[in-house]
C-alpha positions, 0 to 999 in steps of 0.5 A, a space after each residue: 553591258 556587252 562590249 560589242 553594244 556600241 558597234 552593234 548599236 551604231 547603225 540602228 541607234 543612228 536610225 533614231 537620229 532620223 527622227 531629229 531631222 525628220 521632225 525638223 521637216 516642215 509639215 504641210 500647212 493647213 488651209 487659210 480658214 483652219 489657220 485662222 481658227 488655230 490662231 484664235 485657239 492658240 491665242 486663247 491658250 489652247 496648247 494643242 493649237 499652239 503646237 499646231 501653230 508652231 508647226 505652221 510657222 515652221 513651214 512659213 505659210 508657203 515661204 521660209 520657216 519662221 523659227 522665231 515664231 515657231 519657237 514662241 508658240 512651242 514655248 507657250 505650249 511647253 510652259 503648259 506642260 504639253 508633251 509635244 510642245 516640249 518635244 518640238 521645242 527640244 528639237 529646235 534647240 537640238 538642231 539649232 533652228 533659229 537659236 544657238 544649238 544647245 543640246 543640253 537644253 534639248 535633252 532637258 526638254 526631252 526628259 520633261 516630254 518623256 515624263 509625260 509619256 511621249 514615245 518620240 522623246 524617249 527615242 531621242 533620249 536613247 540616242 543622246 545617252 548612247 552617244 553621250 550628246 547633251 548628257 554623259 554617255 550611259 548605255 544603261 540609260 540609253 537602253 532604258 529609254 529605248 525600252 520605254 519608247 518601244 513599250 509605247 509603240 514607237 516602231 523604230 525603237 521596236 526595231 532597234 531593240 529587236 536588233 539588240 535581242 537578235 545580236 545578244 548585245 542587250 545584256 541578256 543574251 541572244 533571244 531571236 524569239 523576242 527579236 522577231 516579236 518586236 519586228 512583228 510589232 513594228 511591221 504594221 503600217 505604211 511608214 518607213 519605220 514599219 518597212 524597216 520592221 518588215 525587212 528585219 522580220 523577213 531577214 530573221 525568219 530564215 534563221 528561226 524555226 517554225 516553232 520559234 516563229 509561232 512563239 514570237 507571234 504569241 509573244 507579240 500578242 501578249 505584248 500588245 495586250 500587257 505591254 512590253 515592259 511587263 512581258 520582258 519583266 516576267 519570268 524569262 519572257 520566252 523560253 
């Protein structure tokens, strides 16, 4: 791994931590009638409803968050192998929300969630492995999980990975075409992550040629149809 990886990644990988605090923010609770329906489904064992009910208790029905009940319902969903239930239970342990903070346990839950294909869990794992929080520090594993999340379409992971390709700190040398393609993928939508993608794309646009821009746009199309991992594993991806 390039020796400048940590310093270069410090700012963007810190952005991955935004997910942790953002996911800890309580969602807007549903109206009373849907809540009653969700409660009924959750009590019948519906894992999706159990996660929704956990989200609702995080808000606290208009009062303070009830972390104990939120954790209870996330645990119910997690016990059924629900990816989001595992992830959100992990956030509770990572942040220490109503329980003693236990980042080792959080990482275990993130790993289970990621194994079920959750992109956000992969971003959390990239952050944990990069900084050695809850697991031994491992740059290669951090990059693995970053690619995993970017491949699943997580815009923030795409931006961070693009920054690594732009700087040449990903172990494969600089590749502004791949970087621009990743920013292009991240730039859609109205989220904060998409805005970061547009900003990064605009900044890089000044440094690449018109031909490189066209190549990057073609590459973005290939990634959308074939997947990031497959394209990057191809013969040189872009020359």
